[in-house]
NUSEPA-583173 format. One record per residue (C-alpha): y, x, z; residue in three letters. Coordinates in steps of 0.1 Angstrom, whole numbers, plus 5000, padded with zeros to 4 digits. Layout:
! residues N
YXZALA;...
! end
This chain:
! residues 474
520250164911MET;522849914923LYS;524150024957LYS;524649654966TRP;522749554998PRO;525349645024ALA;528149505003ALA;526249194996PHE;525449145033LEU;529149215043ALA;530148945017LEU;527748695032LEU;528848765067LEU;532548755058PHE;532548395045PHE;533148125071SER;531247795072CYS;532547545047ASN;530447235052SER;532647035029GLY;531147184997GLU;527947064983LYS;525147304993GLU;522547424967PRO;519747414994GLY;516847655002PRO;514247454982SER;516347464950ALA;516947834954ILE;513247904961LYS;512347694930ASP;514647914909LEU;513048234923MET;509548104917ALA;510448034880LYS;511948384876GLY;515548264873ASN;516748554894PHE;520348564883GLU;520948204890GLU;519048224923ALA;521248524934GLU;524448324925ARG;523148024945MET;522248234975ILE;525748364977LEU;527148014974HIS;524647875000TYR;525348145025ALA;529048105021ALA;529147735024SER;526547685052THR;526647765089CYS;523848025091LEU;523048275118SER;523348645110ALA;519548665109GLU;519348385084GLU;521948555062LYS;520048885064ILE;516848705053SER;518648575022TRP;519948935015VAL;516249035016TRP;515348774990GLU;518048914966VAL;516649264973ASP;513149154965ARG;514148994932MET;515749324922HIS;512549514931ARG;510449274911ILE;512749324881ALA;512349694884LEU;508549654885ASP;508449424855PHE;510549624830ASN;508449624798LYS;508949404768THR;506549214747GLU;507349454718THR;506349744740GLU;503149554751ALA;502049504715LEU;502849864705GLU;500549994732TYR;497749744727ILE;497649784689ARG;496650144694GLN;493249994704TYR;493249644689PHE;495249664657SER;494649294649ASP;495449154684VAL;496448794682THR;498948584703PRO;495948384716GLN;494248704729GLN;497448814746MET;497748474763ARG;494148494774ALA;494648834790TRP;497848714806GLU;496248394821GLU;493248594834SER;495648844853GLY;494349134832ALA;497749174815LEU;500349104843GLU;503648954832CYS;506248704843MET;509348544829VAL;512548684844ILE;515848524835ASN;514348354805GLY;512648664790LYS;508948764793LYS;508549094811ARG;505449294817TYR;504549494848PHE;505349864842SER;501649964846ARG;500149644830ALA;499249804797PHE;497050074811ARG;495749834837ASN;494449604810LEU;492049874799PHE;490849914834ARG;490449544843ILE;489149374812ASP;485549494805SER;485849474766LEU;489249644767SER;487849914789ARG;484949974766ALA;487350004736ARG;489550244755TYR;486550474763GLU;485350444727GLU;488750584716VAL;489450834744ASN;486050904759GLY;484950824794PRO;487550844821SER;487251174841MET;487051164879ASP;488151514889LEU;486651474924LYS;483251334913ALA;481351674913SER;483051774946LEU;481851454963LEU;478351474948LEU;477951794968GLU;480151714998HIS;478851375008LEU;475151465012PRO;476151775031LYS;478251565055VAL;475251325060ALA;472851615065GLU;475051805090LEU;475851495111THR;472151405113GLU;471151765121LYS;473751825147THR;473751475162GLY;477551465160THR;479551225138VAL;482351475127ARG;481651785107VAL;482952005078GLU;486552085090PRO;489052165063ARG;492452315072THR;495452235050TYR;498952385047THR;501252135031ILE;504852135021THR;506651795017TYR;509951774998THR;512151474995LEU;515151504971THR;518151264969VAL;519951354936PRO;523551464937ALA;526151184940ASN;523750914949THR;525950844979VAL;529550944984PRO;530451294996HIS;530251335034GLY;528051025040GLU;525051085062ILE;521651055046LEU;518750955069ARG;515251025059ALA;511850945075TRP;508851135060MET;505051145067PRO;503151365091LEU;499451375100PRO;498551165131ARG;497651365162THR;495851075180ASP;492751025159ILE;489451225163PRO;489251315126ARG;492451525127GLN;493451815149LYS;495452135150GLY;498751995137PHE;501552255137ARG;505052225121LEU;505752565105LEU;509252505091SER;511852235086ALA;514952235064SER;516952055091GLU;516652205126PRO;517551885144GLN;514451685134TYR;512651415154ILE;508851355154ILE;507751005162SER;505450955193PRO;501850875187ASP;502550525200SER;504250435167TYR;501850335140ILE;503850525113HIS;503750895121LYS;507051045108SER;509451325109ILE;513051225108TYR;515951425094MET;519551365085GLU;522151555066LYS;525551495049PRO;525751435012ALA;527651704993ILE;529351634961LYS;527451754930ASP;524551884951GLN;521051744956ASP;520251664992ALA;516851824999VAL;514751755029PHE;511751985032GLU;509152085058TYR;505852275059THR;502952205083PHE;499252265089THR;496552045101HIS;492752025101THR;490751725089ALA;487051655095LEU;484551445077ALA;482851165096GLU;479550985090TYR;477550745112HIS;473750735111HIS;472550415128MET;469750185133ASP;471749865129TYR;469049655146HIS;469149865178LYS;472450045178ASP;474849765169VAL;475249535199LEU;476749175202PRO;480549185205TYR;482249135238ASP;484648875225THR;486848905256LEU;487449275251SER;491049395241PRO;489649555209VAL;487949235197TRP;490849015205VAL;493449235189GLU;491549335157TYR;490148995148THR;493648835147LYS;495248685117GLN;498448865110VAL;500348695082LEU;501148745054PRO;498749035047HIS;495848995071ILE;494348645065ILE;491348505083THR;491348155070THR;491347965037GLY;489848115005SER;489548465021VAL;487348325049ALA;485348105026GLU;484448395003LEU;483548615032ALA;481248355046LYS;479648315012LYS;479148685008ILE;477548715043ALA;475248425038GLY;472648405065SER;473248765077GLU;474448785113THR;474449165119ASN;478049285117PRO;477149615101PHE;475149445074MET;477849195069GLN;480549455064LEU;478349645039GLN;477849325020GLN;481649275019ILE;482149635009PHE;479649614981SER;480949284968TYR;484549404966ILE;483449724950SER;481649544923LEU;484049264916ASN;487649394920TYR;488349704898PRO;491049954907TRP;494349894889ALA;497850044894GLY;499749824919ALA;503049654921ARG;505249754950GLU;503749584981TYR;507149454992SER;507249224962THR;503849054969ILE;503748754991GLU;500248795004SER;498249104993ILE;494648964999PRO;495448644980LEU;496948854952TYR;493649044948VAL;491648714948LEU;493948554923GLU;494348854899ASN;490848994901GLY;491849354908HIS;493649574933GLY;494549934943ASP;493350104974CYS;495549934999GLY;495149594983GLN;491349594985VAL;491449745020SER;493549455032LEU;491149215016LEU;488249395033PHE;490049395067ILE;490849025063SER;487248935054MET;485849135083CYS;488148975108ARG;487348625094SER;483748695104LEU;484648825138GLY;484249195129ILE;487249395143PRO;488949595115ALA;492149775111ARG;494349975086TRP;494550345082GLU;496350535054SER;498150845043GLY;497151095016TRP;493951194998MET;493851574994LEU;490951634970HIS;491651924947PRO;493151784915GLY;493451434930GLU;496151464957VAL;497751124960ASN;498750834983LEU;495750654997HIS;494850375020ASP;491550285037TRP;490250105068ALA;488250125100GLU;485849875114ALA;484549835150TYR;480949795159LEU;479949725195GLU;477750015207GLY;479050245180ILE;482850235181GLY;485250265152TRP;483850375118ILE;485850475087PRO;485550255056VAL;487150355023ASP;486850035002GLN;488450174970SER;486150474969PHE;483450204968GLY;479850254958LEU;479150614950GLN;476750764924PRO;473950984939GLY;471850944969PRO;474450784993LEU;475950484974PRO;477250325007LEU;478550645022PHE;482150515024TYR;481050205043SER;480550415074SER;481850755065GLY;484850965054MET;485151295036ASP;487151595048SER;489951565022TYR;492451345041ARG;495751315059MET;495951005080ALA;499550905087VAL;499350535096ASN;497250325120SER;498649985110GLY;500949815087ILE;504649705088GLY;505549885121GLY;508750015135ALA;510150365128PHE;511350625154PHE;514250645154PRO;514750285143ALA;515650215107LYS;518850005102THR;518149855068TYR;515149695051SER;512349925042ARG;511450035006SER;507849995015GLU;507449705039THR;503649745045VAL;502650115042ASP;504450445048PHE;503450745027GLN;506350845004ARG;509050825030GLY;512150605036GLU;515850685030VAL;519050515039GLU;522750575045TRP;525650375060ARG;525850165028GLY;522150045029GLY;518650135020ASN;517950374991LEU;515050234971TYR;512350444955PHE;514150474922ASP;517050654940SER;515050964951TRP;511951174945GLN;509251314967TYR;506551574964ARG;503551674986LEU;502252014978GLN;498852144992VAL;498852524993HIS;495652674981GLN;
! end
């Protein structure tokens, strides 16, 4: 990776205003960016910032645009030759017309960067998830896709529903996990002696579905754990880089997660909202660019809800609609997407966080308070980053909603519209928040926080500059 951001920023801030030169102008630069002419846009940004009287904040915003273009180029790194090689394994006679049709539908994600067509790094496999005919062909060749957690959930979800009904409580089936998290910055990524700063995920201690957190060990004794008031729960460590040695940050902790499920008579139990309450006011807001309560998002939500007025039934209708119409697909880095809910609508697919933000936006547009929650899923054989949501019902309180788990086989198809399993580690209670202690440079993940964040005096270290691992001990 180019270690350019701090140097680029310093260069922009160094130049004095020179209003005598003809300025390229923001609109021309943004037009180049929209067309994928990143090299020319970067050159013009440097010229514009050097020849125009801009504030430090404005110059930093242009540095971010250069950073974002580099991130997009990293995401879109596959050639047309590579695309054809992959697709011809399943469609040996694929035509240019078929390729264009897939591209125009969003099933085969690509863009032109610096005059060359480039495909999203996960676009080839995604095509065989998104396009129904391609998916059928993929399964014909490889057999049906295996969901390693399917049998576990077929047993677990009915048990959760039975126990919550029998006991009259909403949280049951505790599972205790011991987890080791390791973040490694390869040797010589930064110069010897420079201080590496790392923020890494921890389970929240302020939500009812988690308890019993204990930190068992940490590689750096001078760590800092963020207060619960921060929406990203993190442990912060720092250490000097040593020449020819990997920098390894590691810690082990334990926590207990509970399943949750709400039995309700939605006619009697769900009450009209108090639209003056702090919860309703805060969690029905539009928060651009990723929580949208107007335009096409609101129009679709209104269409889905139809004549239904009960909030719980409305959110179940939204939940079912998204589950049936937006298949899961591997996601671009969120920091490269201008508006995530609109991206889902425009492309017809989304990963867990993307469909969760669409769900949250649609609920808020109908006056149903909804918010973000995310962290890790800890199902045996399926440990991974994961995002979900919560919705607020007057008379009930907050209920968990896992939009990407969607409609389930078996007796409880809508379990995840008002329930959660025991295999979770919630880290975040919102998006795009501040870190504790504060981060100096732009984040690698501007929306979520699960993998970690790393920086040094010279700038942010993007995801391609380090590795992470979360190990659940059996």
